[in-house]
C-alpha positions as CSV (number, residue, x, y, z in Angstrom):
1,M,15.0,17.8,5.8
2,I,12.4,15.1,5.6
3,K,8.9,15.8,4.2
4,L,6.0,13.4,4.0
5,I,3.1,14.2,1.6
6,S,-0.1,12.3,0.8
7,K,-1.8,13.2,-2.5
8,T,-4.6,11.8,-4.7
9,T,-3.7,10.8,-8.2
10,N,-5.5,13.8,-9.7
11,K,-3.3,16.2,-7.6
12,L,0.0,14.6,-8.9
13,S,1.9,16.4,-11.6
14,K,3.4,14.6,-14.6
15,S,6.9,15.0,-13.2
16,E,5.8,13.5,-9.8
17,M,4.3,10.5,-11.7
18,R,7.6,10.1,-13.6
19,G,9.5,10.4,-10.3
20,I,7.4,7.7,-8.7
21,C,7.9,5.4,-11.8
22,H,11.7,6.0,-11.7
23,L,11.8,5.1,-8.0
24,K,9.7,1.9,-8.6
25,N,11.9,1.0,-11.5
26,E,14.9,0.7,-9.0
27,E,13.1,-2.3,-7.5
28,W,11.0,-3.7,-10.4
29,K,13.1,-3.3,-13.5
30,Y,10.4,-3.2,-16.2
31,G,11.5,0.1,-17.7
32,I,10.0,3.5,-17.3
33,N,7.5,3.2,-20.1
34,S,6.2,0.0,-18.7
35,Q,6.0,1.5,-15.2
36,L,4.1,4.5,-16.6
37,N,1.7,2.2,-18.6
38,W,1.0,0.2,-15.5
39,F,0.4,3.5,-13.6
40,Y,-2.1,4.9,-16.1
41,K,-3.9,1.5,-16.4
42,N,-4.2,0.6,-12.7
43,V,-4.2,3.7,-10.6
44,K,-7.4,5.6,-10.2
45,K,-8.0,9.3,-9.6
46,G,-8.8,9.0,-5.9
47,D,-6.0,6.6,-5.0
48,L,-3.5,8.0,-2.4
49,H,0.2,8.4,-3.0
50,N,2.3,8.7,0.1
51,C,5.6,10.4,-0.9
52,F,8.7,10.6,1.3
53,Y,11.1,13.4,0.3
54,M,14.6,14.2,1.6
55,K,16.2,17.4,0.4
56,Q,13.4,17.7,-2.1
57,K,14.2,14.3,-3.8
58,L,11.7,11.5,-3.7
59,I,13.2,8.7,-1.7
60,G,10.2,6.6,-0.6
61,Y,6.7,5.9,-1.8
62,T,3.6,4.0,-0.9
63,L,0.4,3.6,-3.0
64,L,-2.9,3.2,-1.2
65,R,-5.5,2.1,-3.8
66,K,-9.2,2.7,-2.9
67,R,-11.1,-0.5,-3.5
68,T,-14.0,-2.6,-2.1
69,L,-14.3,-5.9,-0.4
70,K,-17.1,-8.3,0.5
71,I,-17.7,-9.5,4.0
72,S,-20.7,-11.8,4.2
73,K,-22.2,-10.2,1.0
74,K,-21.7,-6.7,2.4
75,K,-19.4,-4.3,0.4
76,I,-16.9,-2.3,2.4
77,A,-14.5,0.3,1.1
78,Y,-10.8,-0.3,1.9
79,L,-7.3,0.8,1.0
80,L,-5.1,-1.7,-0.8
81,F,-1.6,-1.1,0.5
82,D,0.6,-1.3,-2.6
83,S,4.2,-0.6,-3.6
84,L,6.1,0.3,-0.4
85,I,9.5,1.3,-1.7
86,L,12.5,3.1,-0.4
87,K,15.6,4.1,-2.4
88,K,18.1,1.2,-2.2
89,K,21.0,3.3,-0.8
90,L,18.8,4.5,2.1
91,R,17.6,1.2,3.3
92,K,18.6,-0.2,6.7
93,K,18.5,3.3,8.2
94,K,15.1,3.0,9.9
95,L,13.4,5.3,7.4
96,S,10.9,2.6,6.6
97,T,9.7,2.9,10.2
98,V,8.9,6.6,9.6
99,M,7.2,5.7,6.3
100,M,5.0,3.0,8.0
101,M,4.0,5.3,10.8
102,F,3.0,7.9,8.2
103,N,1.1,5.3,6.1
104,N,-0.8,4.1,9.2
105,S,-1.7,7.6,10.1
106,V,-3.1,8.3,6.6
107,I,-5.1,5.0,6.8
108,I,-6.5,6.1,10.2
109,K,-7.4,9.5,8.9
110,C,-9.3,7.9,6.0
111,K,-11.2,5.7,8.5
112,K,-10.8,2.6,6.3
113,L,-9.5,-0.9,6.6
114,S,-6.3,-1.5,4.7
115,F,-5.2,-4.8,3.2
116,L,-1.8,-5.8,1.8
117,I,-0.2,-8.9,0.3
118,C,3.4,-9.8,1.2
119,G,5.9,-12.6,1.3
120,N,7.0,-14.4,4.4
121,K,10.1,-12.2,4.8
122,L,8.0,-9.1,5.4
123,L,5.4,-10.5,7.9
124,N,7.3,-9.5,11.0
125,F,8.1,-6.1,9.6
126,Y,4.3,-5.3,9.1
127,K,3.4,-6.9,12.4
128,K,5.5,-4.3,14.2
129,F,3.1,-1.7,12.9
130,S,-0.1,-3.4,14.1
131,W,-0.9,-5.2,10.8
132,K,-2.5,-8.7,11.4
133,K,-2.0,-11.7,9.3
134,L,-5.2,-13.2,7.8
135,S,-5.5,-17.0,7.7
136,N,-4.9,-18.0,4.0
137,N,-8.3,-19.8,3.9
138,K,-10.1,-16.6,5.1
139,F,-9.5,-14.4,2.1
140,S,-9.4,-14.5,-1.7
141,I,-8.7,-11.9,-4.3
142,A,-10.9,-11.6,-7.5
143,D,-9.0,-12.5,-10.7
144,H,-5.8,-13.3,-8.8
145,S,-4.2,-16.6,-7.8
146,L,-2.5,-16.1,-4.5
147,R,0.5,-17.8,-2.8
148,A,1.4,-14.9,-0.4
149,N,0.2,-13.6,2.9
150,G,-2.7,-11.3,3.4
151,M,-2.5,-8.7,6.2
152,L,-5.1,-6.3,7.6
153,F,-4.7,-3.0,9.3
154,D,-8.0,-2.0,11.0
155,Y,-8.0,1.6,12.1
156,S,-11.0,0.9,14.4
157,N,-10.4,-2.6,15.6
158,K,-14.0,-3.3,14.4
159,Y,-12.8,-6.4,12.6
160,D,-10.1,-7.3,15.2
161,K,-11.3,-10.9,15.3
162,I,-10.3,-11.3,11.7
163,N,-10.6,-15.1,11.6
164,K,-14.4,-14.8,12.2
165,F,-14.8,-13.3,8.7
166,N,-14.2,-14.5,5.1
167,F,-12.8,-11.6,3.0
168,Y,-13.2,-11.3,-0.7
169,F,-11.2,-8.5,-2.3
170,N,-12.0,-6.9,-5.6
171,K,-9.1,-5.4,-7.5
């Protein structure tokens, strides 16, 4: 049985946080203590955790971090799409499609823009789910040098003509 759940940080139990860190450590091998330290330092109470369970075991995870951006000096709340991960042994089974459809539905329900950073290998994957690539000269991230691609998911299509705006993302 597959179960998809979205929770804010303040609703996560300690064991759920550890489970998330163990799953993340499969991909980014910094150690559990390092993963937990990063979690406590960078994740805020209202951030959203999209958890994907199979037979009551966490097999997939996405973090949607609530942040703000500037468009022509106007601040707008958005969701930073972070840490999409699926257990290694379950990849290439189309489960990431289910996860992305769930992630997009959460973003739509929140009625916020969402932004992600990815390498060239993942551009086409995210494009399949209505994410649009931003021109590299049209966005910047505070306190972060960037050599990757920025992509935007606009639940309302309000900013559909994305090349018209310059985006400045605060972490």
